[in-house]
N, C-alpha and C positions, 0 to 999 in steps of 0.2 A: 315423819312422820308423828302426829299425833291422834292418840286412841283408834290406832290401825289404820288414821286417812293421812293421804296427802296434803300439805297446807300449801296455798302458794305466798310466797314472800316477794315482794317488788323488790327488783335490784337497786343499789343504789354509789353512786358515784362513789370510790374510795376516797378517806384521805388522804393530806400527802403526809411524809414521811414525818414532819414537824411534828403534824396536831396526832399522830397515831403512838397511843400507848403501847409498849410492850414490853416483853420481861425474856431476859435469855437465858435458859433453863441450864445452869452448867454444874448446879447439886441437888443433892436430893431433899434439900428443902426448899428449893426452887418447883420443883416436878411437885411436891404436895401442893402448891399455891397453885398452879398451873392446873393442875387434879381439882381442885375444890372449886374452881372458877369456873372449870366445862361442868360442872356439875350441876351449877345454877342453872333454871328453866330458862333463862332469859336468853342463854348463847342456845341459838337455831342452829348454827353451822360454827364450822371452821375450818381451814385452808392449811394443807402442807406441805413446803414446798422439797422434794428431796434431790440435792445435786449428788452426781459420779458422775465416776470416769470409768473406758474401759482401756485404760492402757495397759496393756499386755495381759488383755482376759476379754471373751467373747461373752461373756456377763453383764458384768459391768461389779461395781464396785461401790455399794452405798458411803458417802462421806460425810454428807451435814444432812443433818433433819430439820 
């Protein structure tokens, strides 16, 4: 949303893994780097993948984000 209005974003084909920059967040320092990046005006959307298991549980446990 921008100024309370929805904006349209044209879909783009994703880049290959080799052409995609990524940051594995394993420390508080890397978390601060990620926070700074996400606050940039050019960042319009993000995707988060959750991995879970339901072994011995009906609710499941989040194992990886």
